[in-house]
ChimeraX commands (.cxc) that place a marker at each C-alpha (Angstrom):
marker #1 position 0.11,0.01,0.05 radius 0.5
marker #1 position 1.21,3.41,-0.80 radius 0.5
marker #1 position 0.34,6.87,0.83 radius 0.5
marker #1 position 1.12,10.44,0.33 radius 0.5
marker #1 position 3.46,11.33,3.11 radius 0.5
marker #1 position 4.57,14.89,4.33 radius 0.5
marker #1 position 8.08,13.54,5.24 radius 0.5
marker #1 position 7.54,14.74,8.78 radius 0.5
marker #1 position 7.65,12.39,11.89 radius 0.5
marker #1 position 8.20,13.50,15.34 radius 0.5
marker #1 position 9.68,10.32,16.88 radius 0.5
marker #1 position 9.13,11.15,20.51 radius 0.5
marker #1 position 6.60,13.98,21.56 radius 0.5
marker #1 position 5.39,14.84,25.10 radius 0.5
marker #1 position 3.08,17.54,24.11 radius 0.5
marker #1 position 0.70,16.12,21.64 radius 0.5
marker #1 position -0.91,13.75,24.06 radius 0.5
marker #1 position -0.96,15.10,27.62 radius 0.5
marker #1 position 0.62,12.56,29.96 radius 0.5
marker #1 position 1.97,10.20,27.20 radius 0.5
marker #1 position 5.09,9.93,25.16 radius 0.5
marker #1 position 4.10,9.54,21.52 radius 0.5
marker #1 position 5.16,9.41,17.90 radius 0.5
marker #1 position 3.52,11.93,15.66 radius 0.5
marker #1 position 3.14,11.19,12.05 radius 0.5
marker #1 position 2.03,13.88,9.66 radius 0.5
marker #1 position -0.07,12.87,6.67 radius 0.5
marker #1 position -0.01,15.15,3.53 radius 0.5
marker #1 position -3.07,16.95,2.18 radius 0.5
marker #1 position -6.16,18.62,3.62 radius 0.5
marker #1 position -9.73,19.20,2.51 radius 0.5
marker #1 position -9.83,22.61,4.20 radius 0.5
marker #1 position -8.02,25.77,3.32 radius 0.5
marker #1 position -7.86,27.54,6.65 radius 0.5
marker #1 position -7.04,31.17,6.68 radius 0.5
marker #1 position -4.40,30.63,9.45 radius 0.5
marker #1 position -3.19,27.01,8.75 radius 0.5
marker #1 position 0.22,26.49,10.33 radius 0.5
marker #1 position 0.80,23.31,8.43 radius 0.5
marker #1 position 0.04,24.70,4.95 radius 0.5
marker #1 position 3.17,23.16,3.58 radius 0.5
marker #1 position 1.34,19.72,3.75 radius 0.5
marker #1 position -1.28,20.68,1.39 radius 0.5
marker #1 position 0.57,22.13,-1.61 radius 0.5
marker #1 position -0.51,21.03,-5.24 radius 0.5
marker #1 position 1.47,18.00,-6.50 radius 0.5
marker #1 position 1.07,15.71,-9.50 radius 0.5
marker #1 position -0.68,12.90,-7.44 radius 0.5
marker #1 position -4.43,13.29,-6.63 radius 0.5
marker #1 position -6.01,11.68,-3.60 radius 0.5
marker #1 position -9.57,12.71,-2.66 radius 0.5
marker #1 position -10.43,15.40,-1.98 radius 0.5
marker #1 position -7.60,17.72,-3.01 radius 0.5
marker #1 position -4.26,17.53,-4.70 radius 0.5
marker #1 position -1.54,16.86,-2.15 radius 0.5
marker #1 position 2.16,17.74,-1.89 radius 0.5
marker #1 position 4.50,15.28,-0.27 radius 0.5
marker #1 position 5.94,12.03,-1.61 radius 0.5
marker #1 position 4.43,8.73,-2.52 radius 0.5
marker #1 position 5.78,6.30,-0.05 radius 0.5
marker #1 position 5.26,2.62,0.73 radius 0.5
marker #1 position 3.41,2.32,4.01 radius 0.5
marker #1 position 5.97,-0.20,5.28 radius 0.5
marker #1 position 8.36,2.70,5.72 radius 0.5
marker #1 position 5.97,4.43,8.12 radius 0.5
marker #1 position 5.58,1.18,9.94 radius 0.5
marker #1 position 9.40,1.03,10.37 radius 0.5
marker #1 position 9.35,4.43,11.94 radius 0.5
marker #1 position 6.87,3.37,14.44 radius 0.5
marker #1 position 8.88,0.16,15.32 radius 0.5
marker #1 position 11.89,2.33,15.72 radius 0.5
marker #1 position 10.30,4.60,18.38 radius 0.5
marker #1 position 8.30,1.66,20.02 radius 0.5
marker #1 position 10.52,1.24,23.02 radius 0.5
marker #1 position 10.09,4.92,23.91 radius 0.5
marker #1 position 6.41,5.65,23.29 radius 0.5
marker #1 position 3.01,4.48,24.48 radius 0.5
marker #1 position 0.85,5.80,21.46 radius 0.5
marker #1 position 1.01,6.96,17.92 radius 0.5
marker #1 position -0.79,10.24,16.85 radius 0.5
marker #1 position -1.78,10.78,13.23 radius 0.5
marker #1 position -1.80,14.26,12.15 radius 0.5
marker #1 position -1.65,16.42,9.00 radius 0.5
marker #1 position -2.93,17.91,6.89 radius 0.5
marker #1 position -5.90,15.88,7.49 radius 0.5
marker #1 position -5.17,12.13,7.94 radius 0.5
marker #1 position -8.83,11.05,7.43 radius 0.5
marker #1 position -8.59,12.04,3.72 radius 0.5
marker #1 position -6.22,9.01,3.20 radius 0.5
marker #1 position -8.64,6.57,5.05 radius 0.5
marker #1 position -7.13,3.26,3.92 radius 0.5
marker #1 position -3.56,4.28,4.89 radius 0.5
marker #1 position -4.85,5.71,8.25 radius 0.5
marker #1 position -6.86,2.41,9.09 radius 0.5
marker #1 position -3.83,0.27,8.03 radius 0.5
marker #1 position -1.37,2.30,10.20 radius 0.5
marker #1 position -3.78,2.45,13.16 radius 0.5
marker #1 position -4.20,-1.34,13.12 radius 0.5
marker #1 position -0.45,-1.72,12.92 radius 0.5
marker #1 position 0.11,0.63,15.93 radius 0.5
marker #1 position -2.60,-1.32,17.94 radius 0.5
marker #1 position -0.78,-4.62,17.03 radius 0.5
marker #1 position 2.35,-3.25,18.64 radius 0.5
marker #1 position 0.34,-2.59,21.86 radius 0.5
marker #1 position 0.22,1.15,21.32 radius 0.5
marker #1 position -2.76,3.51,21.67 radius 0.5
marker #1 position -3.98,5.52,18.71 radius 0.5
marker #1 position -5.02,9.20,18.46 radius 0.5
marker #1 position -6.00,11.14,15.45 radius 0.5
marker #1 position -5.64,14.99,15.20 radius 0.5
marker #1 position -8.56,15.96,12.85 radius 0.5
marker #1 position -10.86,18.78,11.58 radius 0.5
marker #1 position -13.77,16.44,12.07 radius 0.5
marker #1 position -15.02,16.61,8.47 radius 0.5
marker #1 position -15.43,12.90,8.15 radius 0.5
marker #1 position -17.32,11.70,11.32 radius 0.5
marker #1 position -18.25,8.48,9.52 radius 0.5
marker #1 position -14.57,7.52,8.93 radius 0.5
marker #1 position -13.72,8.32,12.69 radius 0.5
marker #1 position -16.72,6.18,13.65 radius 0.5
marker #1 position -15.50,3.28,11.48 radius 0.5
marker #1 position -12.17,3.44,13.32 radius 0.5
marker #1 position -13.99,3.51,16.62 radius 0.5
marker #1 position -16.07,0.45,15.69 radius 0.5
marker #1 position -12.98,-1.49,14.71 radius 0.5
marker #1 position -11.47,-0.51,18.13 radius 0.5
marker #1 position -8.56,1.15,16.17 radius 0.5
marker #1 position -8.88,4.73,17.80 radius 0.5
marker #1 position -8.41,5.74,21.45 radius 0.5
marker #1 position -8.61,9.51,21.26 radius 0.5
marker #1 position -9.65,12.16,18.98 radius 0.5
marker #1 position -8.13,15.57,18.98 radius 0.5
marker #1 position -10.74,17.65,17.38 radius 0.5
marker #1 position -9.79,20.98,16.00 radius 0.5
marker #1 position -12.72,23.35,16.27 radius 0.5
marker #1 position -12.16,26.49,14.11 radius 0.5
marker #1 position -15.05,28.71,15.16 radius 0.5
marker #1 position -18.47,28.52,16.96 radius 0.5
marker #1 position -20.20,25.64,15.63 radius 0.5
marker #1 position -23.53,27.47,15.38 radius 0.5
marker #1 position -21.87,30.25,13.15 radius 0.5
marker #1 position -21.94,28.28,9.98 radius 0.5
marker #1 position -20.94,31.39,7.98 radius 0.5
marker #1 position -17.82,32.15,9.88 radius 0.5
marker #1 position -16.91,28.45,10.06 radius 0.5
marker #1 position -17.22,28.43,6.15 radius 0.5
marker #1 position -15.07,31.61,5.81 radius 0.5
marker #1 position -12.34,30.24,7.84 radius 0.5
marker #1 position -12.17,26.81,6.45 radius 0.5
marker #1 position -13.51,27.15,2.79 radius 0.5
marker #1 position -16.06,24.49,3.27 radius 0.5
marker #1 position -19.86,25.30,3.55 radius 0.5
marker #1 position -20.73,22.23,5.52 radius 0.5
marker #1 position -17.66,22.09,7.82 radius 0.5
marker #1 position -19.39,23.18,11.00 radius 0.5
marker #1 position -22.09,20.69,10.75 radius 0.5
marker #1 position -19.66,17.84,10.02 radius 0.5
marker #1 position -17.49,18.85,13.05 radius 0.5
marker #1 position -20.40,18.92,15.28 radius 0.5
marker #1 position -21.16,15.28,14.38 radius 0.5
marker #1 position -17.59,14.35,15.20 radius 0.5
marker #1 position -18.01,16.00,18.53 radius 0.5
marker #1 position -20.97,13.79,19.28 radius 0.5
marker #1 position -18.98,10.50,18.75 radius 0.5
marker #1 position -19.13,8.00,21.54 radius 0.5
marker #1 position -16.87,5.33,23.01 radius 0.5
marker #1 position -13.72,7.58,22.45 radius 0.5
marker #1 position -12.06,10.09,24.39 radius 0.5
marker #1 position -12.18,13.70,22.72 radius 0.5
marker #1 position -10.03,16.61,23.22 radius 0.5
marker #1 position -11.13,19.77,21.59 radius 0.5
marker #1 position -8.57,22.21,20.45 radius 0.5
marker #1 position -8.69,25.75,19.10 radius 0.5
marker #1 position -5.66,27.61,17.83 radius 0.5
marker #1 position -6.14,31.27,18.37 radius 0.5
marker #1 position -5.02,34.41,16.68 radius 0.5
marker #1 position -6.12,38.07,17.35 radius 0.5
marker #1 position -8.64,38.41,14.45 radius 0.5
marker #1 position -10.22,34.97,14.89 radius 0.5
marker #1 position -10.30,34.10,18.59 radius 0.5
marker #1 position -13.92,32.89,19.18 radius 0.5
marker #1 position -13.16,30.96,22.31 radius 0.5
marker #1 position -16.32,31.85,24.25 radius 0.5
marker #1 position -18.68,30.76,21.34 radius 0.5
marker #1 position -16.77,27.60,20.76 radius 0.5
marker #1 position -16.65,26.71,24.53 radius 0.5
marker #1 position -20.50,27.19,24.70 radius 0.5
marker #1 position -21.01,24.06,22.57 radius 0.5
marker #1 position -18.91,22.00,24.90 radius 0.5
marker #1 position -20.97,22.51,27.98 radius 0.5
marker #1 position -22.00,19.22,29.60 radius 0.5
marker #1 position -19.51,17.14,27.46 radius 0.5
marker #1 position -16.78,15.12,29.00 radius 0.5
marker #1 position -13.85,16.56,27.03 radius 0.5
marker #1 position -10.77,18.63,27.57 radius 0.5
marker #1 position -10.59,22.02,25.96 radius 0.5
marker #1 position -7.10,23.11,24.83 radius 0.5
marker #1 position -6.55,26.70,23.61 radius 0.5
marker #1 position -3.45,26.81,21.46 radius 0.5
marker #1 position -1.15,29.89,20.85 radius 0.5
marker #1 position -1.32,30.47,17.06 radius 0.5
marker #1 position 2.06,31.53,15.40 radius 0.5
marker #1 position 1.21,34.11,12.76 radius 0.5
marker #1 position 4.56,33.65,10.94 radius 0.5
marker #1 position 3.59,30.00,10.15 radius 0.5
marker #1 position 0.27,31.02,8.54 radius 0.5
marker #1 position -0.25,31.37,4.88 radius 0.5
marker #1 position 0.57,34.61,3.18 radius 0.5
marker #1 position -1.95,37.39,4.35 radius 0.5
marker #1 position -2.94,39.94,6.82 radius 0.5
marker #1 position -2.85,37.49,9.60 radius 0.5
marker #1 position 1.01,37.13,9.33 radius 0.5
marker #1 position 1.29,40.75,10.56 radius 0.5
marker #1 position -0.52,40.13,13.78 radius 0.5
marker #1 position 1.37,39.75,17.07 radius 0.5
marker #1 position 1.22,36.41,18.95 radius 0.5
marker #1 position -1.08,36.30,21.80 radius 0.5
marker #1 position 1.03,36.22,24.98 radius 0.5
marker #1 position 0.77,33.69,27.67 radius 0.5
marker #1 position -0.97,36.01,29.92 radius 0.5
marker #1 position -3.56,36.80,27.35 radius 0.5
marker #1 position -3.90,33.02,26.76 radius 0.5
marker #1 position -4.67,32.58,30.41 radius 0.5
marker #1 position -7.35,35.43,30.35 radius 0.5
marker #1 position -8.97,33.48,27.48 radius 0.5
marker #1 position -8.86,30.20,29.34 radius 0.5
marker #1 position -10.46,31.84,32.44 radius 0.5
marker #1 position -13.25,33.33,30.30 radius 0.5
marker #1 position -14.49,29.97,29.72 radius 0.5
marker #1 position -14.26,28.70,33.36 radius 0.5
marker #1 position -17.83,27.25,33.22 radius 0.5
marker #1 position -16.05,24.21,31.52 radius 0.5
marker #1 position -14.39,21.55,33.69 radius 0.5
marker #1 position -10.94,21.25,32.25 radius 0.5
marker #1 position -9.36,24.09,30.16 radius 0.5
marker #1 position -5.77,24.22,29.28 radius 0.5
marker #1 position -3.53,26.51,27.17 radius 0.5
marker #1 position -0.62,25.52,25.03 radius 0.5
marker #1 position 2.02,28.09,24.57 radius 0.5
marker #1 position 5.61,28.17,23.20 radius 0.5
marker #1 position 6.75,29.57,26.74 radius 0.5
marker #1 position 5.43,26.81,29.04 radius 0.5
marker #1 position 3.95,24.01,26.87 radius 0.5
marker #1 position 0.64,22.64,28.20 radius 0.5
marker #1 position -0.78,24.16,31.36 radius 0.5
marker #1 position -4.02,23.45,33.09 radius 0.5
marker #1 position -5.81,26.70,33.88 radius 0.5
marker #1 position -9.45,25.57,34.90 radius 0.5
marker link #1:1,2 radius 0.2
marker link #1:2,3 radius 0.2
marker link #1:3,4 radius 0.2
marker link #1:4,5 radius 0.2
marker link #1:5,6 radius 0.2
marker link #1:6,7 radius 0.2
marker link #1:7,8 radius 0.2
marker link #1:8,9 radius 0.2
marker link #1:9,10 radius 0.2
marker link #1:10,11 radius 0.2
marker link #1:11,12 radius 0.2
marker link #1:12,13 radius 0.2
marker link #1:13,14 radius 0.2
marker link #1:14,15 radius 0.2
marker link #1:15,16 radius 0.2
marker link #1:16,17 radius 0.2
marker link #1:17,18 radius 0.2
marker link #1:18,19 radius 0.2
marker link #1:19,20 radius 0.2
marker link #1:20,21 radius 0.2
marker link #1:21,22 radius 0.2
marker link #1:22,23 radius 0.2
marker link #1:23,24 radius 0.2
marker link #1:24,25 radius 0.2
marker link #1:25,26 radius 0.2
marker link #1:26,27 radius 0.2
marker link #1:27,28 radius 0.2
marker link #1:28,29 radius 0.2
marker link #1:29,30 radius 0.2
marker link #1:30,31 radius 0.2
marker link #1:31,32 radius 0.2
marker link #1:32,33 radius 0.2
marker link #1:33,34 radius 0.2
marker link #1:34,35 radius 0.2
marker link #1:35,36 radius 0.2
marker link #1:36,37 radius 0.2
marker link #1:37,38 radius 0.2
marker link #1:38,39 radius 0.2
marker link #1:39,40 radius 0.2
marker link #1:40,41 radius 0.2
marker link #1:41,42 radius 0.2
marker link #1:42,43 radius 0.2
marker link #1:43,44 radius 0.2
marker link #1:44,45 radius 0.2
marker link #1:45,46 radius 0.2
marker link #1:46,47 radius 0.2
marker link #1:47,48 radius 0.2
marker link #1:48,49 radius 0.2
marker link #1:49,50 radius 0.2
marker link #1:50,51 radius 0.2
marker link #1:51,52 radius 0.2
marker link #1:52,53 radius 0.2
marker link #1:53,54 radius 0.2
marker link #1:54,55 radius 0.2
marker link #1:55,56 radius 0.2
marker link #1:56,57 radius 0.2
marker link #1:57,58 radius 0.2
marker link #1:58,59 radius 0.2
marker link #1:59,60 radius 0.2
marker link #1:60,61 radius 0.2
marker link #1:61,62 radius 0.2
marker link #1:62,63 radius 0.2
marker link #1:63,64 radius 0.2
marker link #1:64,65 radius 0.2
marker link #1:65,66 radius 0.2
marker link #1:66,67 radius 0.2
marker link #1:67,68 radius 0.2
marker link #1:68,69 radius 0.2
marker link #1:69,70 radius 0.2
marker link #1:70,71 radius 0.2
marker link #1:71,72 radius 0.2
marker link #1:72,73 radius 0.2
marker link #1:73,74 radius 0.2
marker link #1:74,75 radius 0.2
marker link #1:75,76 radius 0.2
marker link #1:76,77 radius 0.2
marker link #1:77,78 radius 0.2
marker link #1:78,79 radius 0.2
marker link #1:79,80 radius 0.2
marker link #1:80,81 radius 0.2
marker link #1:81,82 radius 0.2
marker link #1:82,83 radius 0.2
marker link #1:83,84 radius 0.2
marker link #1:84,85 radius 0.2
marker link #1:85,86 radius 0.2
marker link #1:86,87 radius 0.2
marker link #1:87,88 radius 0.2
marker link #1:88,89 radius 0.2
marker link #1:89,90 radius 0.2
marker link #1:90,91 radius 0.2
marker link #1:91,92 radius 0.2
marker link #1:92,93 radius 0.2
marker link #1:93,94 radius 0.2
marker link #1:94,95 radius 0.2
marker link #1:95,96 radius 0.2
marker link #1:96,97 radius 0.2
marker link #1:97,98 radius 0.2
marker link #1:98,99 radius 0.2
marker link #1:99,100 radius 0.2
marker link #1:100,101 radius 0.2
marker link #1:101,102 radius 0.2
marker link #1:102,103 radius 0.2
marker link #1:103,104 radius 0.2
marker link #1:104,105 radius 0.2
marker link #1:105,106 radius 0.2
marker link #1:106,107 radius 0.2
marker link #1:107,108 radius 0.2
marker link #1:108,109 radius 0.2
marker link #1:109,110 radius 0.2
marker link #1:110,111 radius 0.2
marker link #1:111,112 radius 0.2
marker link #1:112,113 radius 0.2
marker link #1:113,114 radius 0.2
marker link #1:114,115 radius 0.2
marker link #1:115,116 radius 0.2
marker link #1:116,117 radius 0.2
marker link #1:117,118 radius 0.2
marker link #1:118,119 radius 0.2
marker link #1:119,120 radius 0.2
marker link #1:120,121 radius 0.2
marker link #1:121,122 radius 0.2
marker link #1:122,123 radius 0.2
marker link #1:123,124 radius 0.2
marker link #1:124,125 radius 0.2
marker link #1:125,126 radius 0.2
marker link #1:126,127 radius 0.2
marker link #1:127,128 radius 0.2
marker link #1:128,129 radius 0.2
marker link #1:129,130 radius 0.2
marker link #1:130,131 radius 0.2
marker link #1:131,132 radius 0.2
marker link #1:132,133 radius 0.2
marker link #1:133,134 radius 0.2
marker link #1:134,135 radius 0.2
marker link #1:135,136 radius 0.2
marker link #1:136,137 radius 0.2
marker link #1:137,138 radius 0.2
marker link #1:138,139 radius 0.2
marker link #1:139,140 radius 0.2
marker link #1:140,141 radius 0.2
marker link #1:141,142 radius 0.2
marker link #1:142,143 radius 0.2
marker link #1:143,144 radius 0.2
marker link #1:144,145 radius 0.2
marker link #1:145,146 radius 0.2
marker link #1:146,147 radius 0.2
marker link #1:147,148 radius 0.2
marker link #1:148,149 radius 0.2
marker link #1:149,150 radius 0.2
marker link #1:150,151 radius 0.2
marker link #1:151,152 radius 0.2
marker link #1:152,153 radius 0.2
marker link #1:153,154 radius 0.2
marker link #1:154,155 radius 0.2
marker link #1:155,156 radius 0.2
marker link #1:156,157 radius 0.2
marker link #1:157,158 radius 0.2
marker link #1:158,159 radius 0.2
marker link #1:159,160 radius 0.2
marker link #1:160,161 radius 0.2
marker link #1:161,162 radius 0.2
marker link #1:162,163 radius 0.2
marker link #1:163,164 radius 0.2
marker link #1:164,165 radius 0.2
marker link #1:165,166 radius 0.2
marker link #1:166,167 radius 0.2
marker link #1:167,168 radius 0.2
marker link #1:168,169 radius 0.2
marker link #1:169,170 radius 0.2
marker link #1:170,171 radius 0.2
marker link #1:171,172 radius 0.2
marker link #1:172,173 radius 0.2
marker link #1:173,174 radius 0.2
marker link #1:174,175 radius 0.2
marker link #1:175,176 radius 0.2
marker link #1:176,177 radius 0.2
marker link #1:177,178 radius 0.2
marker link #1:178,179 radius 0.2
marker link #1:179,180 radius 0.2
marker link #1:180,181 radius 0.2
marker link #1:181,182 radius 0.2
marker link #1:182,183 radius 0.2
marker link #1:183,184 radius 0.2
marker link #1:184,185 radius 0.2
marker link #1:185,186 radius 0.2
marker link #1:186,187 radius 0.2
marker link #1:187,188 radius 0.2
marker link #1:188,189 radius 0.2
marker link #1:189,190 radius 0.2
marker link #1:190,191 radius 0.2
marker link #1:191,192 radius 0.2
marker link #1:192,193 radius 0.2
marker link #1:193,194 radius 0.2
marker link #1:194,195 radius 0.2
marker link #1:195,196 radius 0.2
marker link #1:196,197 radius 0.2
marker link #1:197,198 radius 0.2
marker link #1:198,199 radius 0.2
marker link #1:199,200 radius 0.2
marker link #1:200,201 radius 0.2
marker link #1:201,202 radius 0.2
marker link #1:202,203 radius 0.2
marker link #1:203,204 radius 0.2
marker link #1:204,205 radius 0.2
marker link #1:205,206 radius 0.2
marker link #1:206,207 radius 0.2
marker link #1:207,208 radius 0.2
marker link #1:208,209 radius 0.2
marker link #1:209,210 radius 0.2
marker link #1:210,211 radius 0.2
marker link #1:211,212 radius 0.2
marker link #1:212,213 radius 0.2
marker link #1:213,214 radius 0.2
marker link #1:214,215 radius 0.2
marker link #1:215,216 radius 0.2
marker link #1:216,217 radius 0.2
marker link #1:217,218 radius 0.2
marker link #1:218,219 radius 0.2
marker link #1:219,220 radius 0.2
marker link #1:220,221 radius 0.2
marker link #1:221,222 radius 0.2
marker link #1:222,223 radius 0.2
marker link #1:223,224 radius 0.2
marker link #1:224,225 radius 0.2
marker link #1:225,226 radius 0.2
marker link #1:226,227 radius 0.2
marker link #1:227,228 radius 0.2
marker link #1:228,229 radius 0.2
marker link #1:229,230 radius 0.2
marker link #1:230,231 radius 0.2
marker link #1:231,232 radius 0.2
marker link #1:232,233 radius 0.2
marker link #1:233,234 radius 0.2
marker link #1:234,235 radius 0.2
marker link #1:235,236 radius 0.2
marker link #1:236,237 radius 0.2
marker link #1:237,238 radius 0.2
marker link #1:238,239 radius 0.2
marker link #1:239,240 radius 0.2
marker link #1:240,241 radius 0.2
marker link #1:241,242 radius 0.2
marker link #1:242,243 radius 0.2
marker link #1:243,244 radius 0.2
marker link #1:244,245 radius 0.2
marker link #1:245,246 radius 0.2
marker link #1:246,247 radius 0.2
marker link #1:247,248 radius 0.2
view
């Protein structure tokens, strides 16, 4: 089996799954075109086409990715598949998730939530332990969600992913000064058993545009944002200065 691979693997990470040492494998390609995407190098046009967009990266035999997992196995307890959007290459994702589980490792997926049915399939097959769901804007603001992601139906699909059962869910929002809608996003999480992580966006990593001129939110400003949604049970921030911190 082949996949379109970004070429990026973090062999050992302690920040992508709080409390665990994991390997992070970045798939190439995404079905969104977010205004502030920090991983936009993973979705550039290339000669290969895999639904739903053209992808950059290289065609790679999946056994090469398996070897990277095996190389790190002694130092990790889980594998996180990120991107881009890993669910756009579902067959490769399922294959690698099964391989990781066969090694006794937990599996997490960082996703925009556009394909709840694919995530559900992984859950049903007991191949997915945790979803890291990237919520871009208030889920009831369909127009803003569409503006940020470039997909008219993105908010509704993310809502369905948030409702998935029999899996742990951590909701994440990357914040920048023009698009920080933390309060509206958090309102949709009331009563749900999930962690909410507010991530410090780095403007210089965003695609070309006005957002790159903005100043990064400071750690103190991030703390204020987290405390503004103290009606949730578990709110954390993630910054370059201190990594992940529980605020509420």
